[in-house]
N, C-alpha and C positions, 0 to 999 in steps of 0.2 A: 858334201853336196857339190854339184857342178857349178862353177863360177862363170859360165858363159851365158847363163840365162838372164833375161831382162830383170826379173824380180829377185835375183839371187841375193843381192846386197840387202834389200829390205827384209827378206825372209831370215837371213842370218842375223840381222839386227834385232828382229823380234825374238829370235832364239836366245841370244845373249842377254837381252833385257829380262826374259823370263828366268833364265838360270841365275843371274846375279841380282835379282830384284831386291833381296834383303840388304845388299851391300851398296847398290848404286845410290849415289848422293851422300852417303855417309863416309865410307872408307874406300870407295872405288868409283871409277868412271870408265865407261865402255863405249867405244864407237866402232862398230863392226869388229875387226880383229885387233884393234888397238885397245889395250887395257892398261889402266893406271891405278895403282894402289897407293893411297895417300895416308899419311899419319902426321899428327901434330908433334909427337915426340918420338925419339928412337925406341923407347920402351914399348910403345904401342904398335910399332911397325911389325914386329914378329907375329903377334896375335892376328893382326890384319892380314898378313900374308898367309898365315895358316888357315884362316877362314876362306880365302880365295882358293887355295890348293885343295881344301876339302870338297868344295863344289866341283872343281875340275876333276878330281878323282871319282866323285860320285857319278858324274856323267861321262867319264872316260874321255875327257878332252886332253890334248897334249899341247905343250908349248915348244917353240923353237929356241933352244938355249942361246944360239948366236944372236938372236934379236931381243934378248932379255937383259935388263940391268936391274940389280937389286941394291937397296940401301943407299941410293944416291940422293944428294941434296937438290939436284936439278936434272931435268931430262927433257928430251924432245918428245912432244906429244901433239899429234895432228899438225905437224909442221911448225910448232911454236916451242919456245924454250919455257918450261914451267918450273918455277922454283918457289921458295917461301916468300920471296920478295914480290912476286907477281908473274905477269906474262911478258916475255921479251920476244922481240922479232928474231927470226932464225938468222944467225950471222952469215950463213951461206947465201941466203937470199939478198941480204944487204950488200954483201961483197959482190954479188952478181951485177947489181946496179952500179956500184962504185967503179967496177972494172970496165964498164961500157965506154966505148968511144963515141964520138959525135955520130949520130945516125945519118946515113947517107941515102938510104932507100926506104920505101914504104914498109918493107918487111922489118927493117931495123927499128922503126918507130913502133910498129905493132909488138915487137919483142919487148921494147921498153915499157909500153903501157901495160902489157901483160905481167911483167915483173912488178910494176907498181901496184896492180890490182891484187897481187898476192899479199901485199903489205898494207892494204888500204885502211885497215882498222888501226894502224899505228900512225897514219899520215893525216895531219890536220888539213882539211879542205883539199883533199886529193884531187878532186875534179877540177878545181880552179887552178891548181898547180900544173895540171896536165893539159889545160885548155889550149895553149899554143901548139902542143903536139897533135891534138885532135884537129885543129885548123889545118895543119900541114898535111894531114891524111886526106883531106877533101880533094876530090878530083880523081882522074884516072891515070895520072902520070906515074911511071915507075920510079923515077927519080924525084926527089923533093928539093924545095928551096929552103935551106936552113937559114932563117933570118935571125936578127939580133934578139928578138923577143924569145925565140926558141932557145938560143944559147943562154940567155939569162935564166929562163925557167929551168933548163937542164942543170945549170950550176947550182941554183938554189935548191933543187930537188936533191942533188947529191949531198949538199951541205946538211939538209934536214935529215936525210936518211942516215947520215953518219952519226947523228945524235938522236936516233929514234927513241921516243919516250917509253918508259916502263909502264905497262898497263896494270892497274890494280884489280883485285877481285873483291866484289862487295860481299859482305857478310849478312847473315839474317838480321833483319831489323834496321839495316842502314837506309837512310833517306838519300836518294840519288838526285842529282841536279843536272838539268839539261840546258845548255846554251845553244842558241840557234843563230844561223848566219844565212844571209841571202845575198846573192850576187846576180848579175845580169844573165848568167848562163848556168848557174848551179845553186843548189841548196845544200847546206852542211849543218852538222851539229856535233856536239861532243857530250858524252855522258861522264859525269864527275861524281866521285864519292869523297867525303871529307873524313879525315882521320888525323888525330893529334893536331888539330887546328891547321891542317894542310890539305890542299885539294889535289887529288890524284885522278888522272884520266882512266876511265874504264873502257871506252870504245869511241872511236871516231867514225862518223857516217858522212858520206858525201854522195850526191846524185846529180847527174847532168839533167837539165831541163830539156824536154823534147817537145817539138811542135807547138801545140796550144799552151803548154805549160810555161813557155817563155813569155806569153802575153798575159799571164795572170797578173792582177794587181799585186803590189808589194806585200800587202798584209795577207793576201791569199797565198803568196809564195812562202811567207813565214809559217802559216798554218800547214802548208804542204810539207815544209821541212820537218815539222813535228810529227806529221802523219808518217812520213818516210822513216823517221827514227823509231816510232812505235812499231812499225811493221818489221823492221830489221832487228830491233832489240826487244822483241816481244817477250822473251823469258825474263828480262830485267824489269820490264814494265809490269808484268803480271806478278812478280814476286816482291816488288818494292814500291814504296811511295815515291813519286817523282815530282820534283819541284821544277817548273819551267821558269827560268829567270829571263825576263824580257821587259823592256820599257814600252813595248807596243801593246795596244788594247786587244790582245789576242783572245782572251776569254769573252770580252764583250762582243767581238766580231762573230764568234762561233755561236752566240746566243741571241743576236739582234734579230728583230722581226723581218727585216728585208734581206736576210741571209739567203744566198743562192742555194740551189739544190746541191751543188758540189760541197759547199761548206756544211750544209745540214748532214750530208752523208759522212763527212769527216767528223763532225761533232758526235754522231752516233757511234762511229767506230772508236773514237777516243773515250767514249763514255764508260767503257768497261774497265778502264785503268784508273788508279788513284792518282790523278794529276792535279796539282795545285799551281796556280799562276801567281808569281811574285815579281816585284820590281827588281831589276838587276842592280846589285850593290857594287862596291869598288872591287877591282880585280886583284886577286891574290893567287900566288902560285905560278911557277914558271910555265908549266904545261898549259894552264888556262890562259896565261898572258900570251903565249905563242898563238893560241887560237883566236883570242879576242883582239889581239893587236890588229888583225886584218878585218875585224867585224865592223861593218859600216851600216848602221841603221838608216832607214829612209829619212832624209832631212830635207828641209826646204832649200831650193836652189838659190843661187845668188840673185836671180831675177825676182825673188819673192818681194812683194811690195807690202808695205804696212802704212796704215793711217793712224796717227797718234794724236789725240786731243790733249792739250795742256789743261790741267785742272789746278785750282788753288789748293793749298793745304787743307786737309779735312780735320774737322773737330772730332772729339772722342766719340760722339754719338752718331757719327756718319760712317757709312761704309764705302770703301773705294769702289769705283766703277771699272768694269773690264771693257776698256774703250780702245782696244787694239784689234783691228780687223785684218785677217790674213786673206789677201785677195786671191791666193792660189786655191783656196777652199771654196766650196759652194756658198753663195750668199743669197739670202732671202731679203728682199727690200720691202719695207713697210711704209705706206703713206696713210696718215690718219687725219681726221678732221671731225669736229663736233659742231652741232647747230642747235640753237635754242631761239624760238620765236613764239608768237602768240598762238600759232597752230599746234605747237608741241615741241618736243625735244628729240633729237636723234643723233646718230653718229654714222660716219662712213669710213671705210678703210679699203685699201687696195694692197694686197700682198702679192708680190711678184716673185715667182720661183726662179731658181738658177737657170731654168730653161726658158725664161722670159714668158711664162704663162701667168696672166694676171687673174687673181681671185678677187672678185668683187663681193663686198659684204656690207649690208646696211643694218643698223640697229635702231629700233624705235623704243623710246622710254615710256613706260606707263607711270611715270612720276615726274614732278617738276624739277628741273635742274637749271642752274645758271650756265652761262656760256663756257666758263672755265671748267665747271664740273662735267659738261658734255665733252669738252676736249680731253679731259682725263679718262672718261668712260671710253672714248674712242681709242685712246692709247692702250688701256687695259684690255679691251676686246681684241685689239690687234696682237698684243703680246700673247693672249690666250690662244688665238688662232695659230700664230707662229709656233707656239709650243706644241700644239696638236699636230702640226705638220713636221715636227721633229727638226725644226731649224736650230742650228748650233750657234751661228753668229748672224747678226742682223743689223743693218743700218736703218734708222727710223727718221722720217721726215714729217714735220708738222708745221703749220703756220701759226701756232699759238706761241707767242713769245714767253708767256708766263710758264707754261708747262715745260717748254724746252729748257729754260734757264733754271727752273726749280729742280728738274731731274739732273741737270749738269752741275747743280749746287752753286750756281752763280747768284740765284735769288733764294731768300729764306721764306718758307711757308709760315705765315703768321695766323691765318685763319684755321680753325679746328678742322673744317671740312677739307681744306687743301692739304693740311698735314696728314690726314688719314689717307687721302688719295695718293700723296707722295710716298708714304710708307708702303702702300700696296704696290705701287709701280716699282719701287726699288726691290721689293720681294720678288716680283716676277722677273725683273731684269737680271737678278742674281742667278736665275736658272739657266741663262745662256752663257756660252763660252766667251763670247765677245759681242759688244754692241756699241753703236754710236747713235746719238740723237742730235739732229740739226734743225734749225728753223729755216723754212723756205717761204717765199712769197706765195700769196694766194693763187697767182696765175700758174705757178709751178705745181701747186697742189689742187688743181681744178678737178681732177678725177674724183678724189676723195671728197672734195667739197660738194660736188654734185650728188654723190651718194648720201652725204649727210643731210642735204636739203630734201632729197627724196624721202628719207626716213622721217624727217621732222614734219613734212607736209603730206606724206603719203600720196605723192603725185603718181599719176597713171600715164599710160600711153608710151612707155619706153619700149624700144624695139627689141630688147633682149631680156632674158629672164634674170632677175636679181633677187637673191634671197634676202628677206627682211626678217630679222628676229626681234621679238618683243622682250625687253628687259623689265622685269616686274619691280625690282628694287635696286638701289645703288650698290655698286660693287663693294663699297666700304662696309656695308652691313653684313656681318658674318652670319651664316645660317646656323640654326640651332642644331647641334650635334649631340646625340644621345649615345653613350657608350654601351655596347652590348657585349657581354662575355660569351664567347663561343667555346665549346668543348674542342679538344684536339681533333683535327680533321686529317684527311689523307693528303692535303696539300702542304701541311706544315714542314715535313722533311724536305720536300722539293724546294719550297720557298727559302728555307734556311740554307740549303746548299747553293742555290742560285744567287742569293743576296750576300751571304756571309761565308760561303765555302765551309759550312758546318755539316758534319756527317755523323750518323749514329755511331755509338761505341761498338756495336756488333759489326765485325768485318763483313759478314755475309750481307747484312742489311745495308751497310754502307756501299757495297758494290752494286746492289740493286738500285739504290737511290741515284748513284752516279749514272748508271745506264739509263734509267728512266728520265733523268733530268735533261738529257740531250734532246728529248722531244717536246720540251716545254720552254717557255720564255716569259719574261715579265714586261708588260707594256703598261706604262702609267700606273705602276703599283699593283696591277692585277695579273694573275697567272693565266696564261693561254697555252693551249695545246696545238701543236702543228698538225693540221689535217692532211690526209693523203690527197684527196680530191676536192676538199672544201676549204674555205678560208680558216683563219685561226679560230679555235673554239674556246670560248670563255669558260674557265674552270669554276665550278660552283661547289659550295658546301652541301651536305645532305639537306639542311633546312632550306637553302635556296633552291636546290633541285626539286624538293617536294612542292614548293610554290610554283615553279615553272611547269611541272607536270599537271598541277591542278588547273592552272590558267589555260594550258593547251587542251586539256581533256574536257573541262566543263566551264571554261570562261566564256567571254562574249562570242568568240568565234569557234568555240569548242563544239565538237560533234560526237563526243563520247566514243572515240575510235579505240581500236584494240591495242594490246600491249606493244606489239611490234611496230605498228603505225605510230603510236604515241612516242616511242623512243626515237624513231627516225625523224619525226617532226621536231623533236627537241634538238636533235643534232643539226637539222637543216636551219633551225633558228640561230645556231651558233653557240650551243651550250654543251658542256661535257662534264661528267664525273664517272668514276670507274664502275659504279653499280647502277648505271642508268637503265639498262635493260631489265635488271632484277627489280629495281624500284618501280619501273613502269608496269611490270607484270603484277607486282603486289598492289599497286594503286588501282589498276583496273579490276582486280578481283574484289577489292573492298568498296568499290563505287556502288552506292545504294541504288542510284537510278539505273545503272547498267544491269544490276541484278533483278530489278523490277520490270524493266521495259525492253531489255535487249532481246534480239532474236534467239530462239531456242535452236542450238545447232543439232539436236538429236531428232529433228523432224524426219518423217519417212522420205525415202529417196523418190525422186521424180524422174521420168524419162528425159533424156537430154534433148533440149531444143536446138537442133542444128540449124545454122544459117547457111543455106546452100547457095553457092555462086556458080552458075552454069559454065562460065568460061572466064579466062583472065581479064582483069580490068573491067568486069561487068558491075561489080559492087565494091564500094569503098567505105571505109570508116574514118571519120574525122574526129580529132580530139585536141584539146588545148592543155598545155602543161605550164605550170608556173604558179606564183613567181619563184624563180631560182636565183642563185647568187649572180649579181650583175656582171656582165661580161663586156667585151669591147663594143663600143657603140651604144652603151647603156641598154643592151638587150637583156631581158630577164624572163621572157615568155617564149614558148615554142608552139607551133601548130604542126600536127602530125597526121598524115594520111596513110592508111594501110589497105592494100587490096586483099579482099577476103579469099580469093582463089590462090594467088601466088605468095601471099604474105609480103609482097613488095612494099617497102615503106618510103615515104617522102616526108621530109621535115624541113622547117625553116624557122630561124630565130626571129623574134619580134621584140621591139622595144615597147610597143603598146598594142592592145587588141582592139582592132577596129574592123568594121564590115568591109571597108575598102581593101585592107591588107589581106583579109581572108579570101576575098573575091580574087585578088591578084594572085594569091598562092594557088587557088584552085585552077585558074586559067593557065598558069604557067607550068604546073606540075602534074595535073590530072588530065588524061586524054578524054575530055568530055565530048569533044567533037567527033570522036571515033564512034562508029555505030555499035561497037562492042560495049561502050560505057552506058549503063542503063540506070543506075541508081547510086545514091550516096546516103550514108546514115551517120 
């Protein structure tokens, strides 16, 4: 066949793949016109060669004897030296780099980087090693300035190339290990296989960061490094189980609710592979040590400030407090205060976000409580609110001396009620990564104190909206919980994988679970599905789904809608399960009232009643839409106007539906003053 055509190589590759299909992967490897026959023992080599020659003779193909080598222990294949030991770099390519003199022109540096690119799979962090050369290439000058940094990098590169590692070939069933590395300008990784208690490199990967990639957060760069490795080493990731060894919370970042769209896309892309995330152990093996000796995980800088509170020794029944705050991380600040008087009891709290946004909250008790109990209720309510806001570390300020010193274990709780509140407070504090609690004067806690007095007295007339919640019983009274045994549901495999990395024994089912799990996440112990255009959808069991359908279809606000409308309403309310549409169809078909009183769809046809509009903008139709998921500015409704003649549409988002807003919309968007505008409907 002519080899000057664009698709000649691909066509010839398909040909040899078809001819040698029974042998490829077992005793033979073929890439275009390069053919390799492999055997584990010398006795097996002759039959393997015979099978290849039989196929060549059958299809009348010929070999060039001058380019053939038979019965050799090692040979050059696709530019690499292949032997029983593994894959070695081509000595000629190594010598070409060692013989290079100091580059003096741009063309010399381009020649150097090109030779390095041919051996990049053997070079640890190749992009970082060549970074000084890339900097020297910037600009339009024909001659370059060879600085000391370039000289050092050139010498280290030659030294490393002179002892290029031997790459191993994984076998079927091997578990491969990936180490990741992130620098300011590149991401790198190395694929490792273990054999005889030793680690052998399989492939090195390195990529320079371009444009926006340089500005990724460090944890996103780490995830990007894994994605680059999976793309370049796709055959290895598809055929083997891969363990990613890192001390960074990479798995949690790819599954957290606030994940960006970029991370969601990467999580779905990685979901098809059998990837497990494990902590990085001690380094062993020279090849791995060469790679990891330059690995620097993101660490706190020297400017990191810490606040440490001194505590007395703890008794056996006490738990240590996590009282170190890292001020380089986001801090949520909590101010709490309780109030008890003749008019009632209440609590107030102010939670300040890292962006200095104050969340005001007042709590009214429907039970009698002492002043100390009210102070504890304020603390517990504040901790619950901070936990809902996903605060990791929090300083707490209260003007109650008893509460502060009991939590800090300076005072002992002797009263049974105080002991119960203290245990509950310690249980909630243990859910935070770090916390401190300090006593402040009432003047410094005036904001929370005013909210507490507002809740206890139910004062009115404040100029801003403050949410007041009514607490029916003390927080120390545990609610009655009844255990219900559920049959296995569709959520169980996904939950087991997200929580414990447990997969089904069936490989095909395990692959499906990994791929599906990328679209789900766990929030406060509940499974949610990522929506495409809607917020997170709460996943339900079939029993819970049946209850939701019944409430929407025939509940207080139900209107016995059809199957498709019923399913869409359930989704808009924030619920999901795989058989939602099927269950909605079955539910509507079994509804007794729908069968008795629904409109009969087989009625005789009637003539179409057309609404005639004589000219553009003469007749408009108005309609209201909502409520929808709340958007920016708390808008959740919309008013829509459509012209009957041209179908021109005007729409405006609304926070509330009032006559004034509708009138303003009509005056601003519909040409009522035009003599052509005659009616609205």
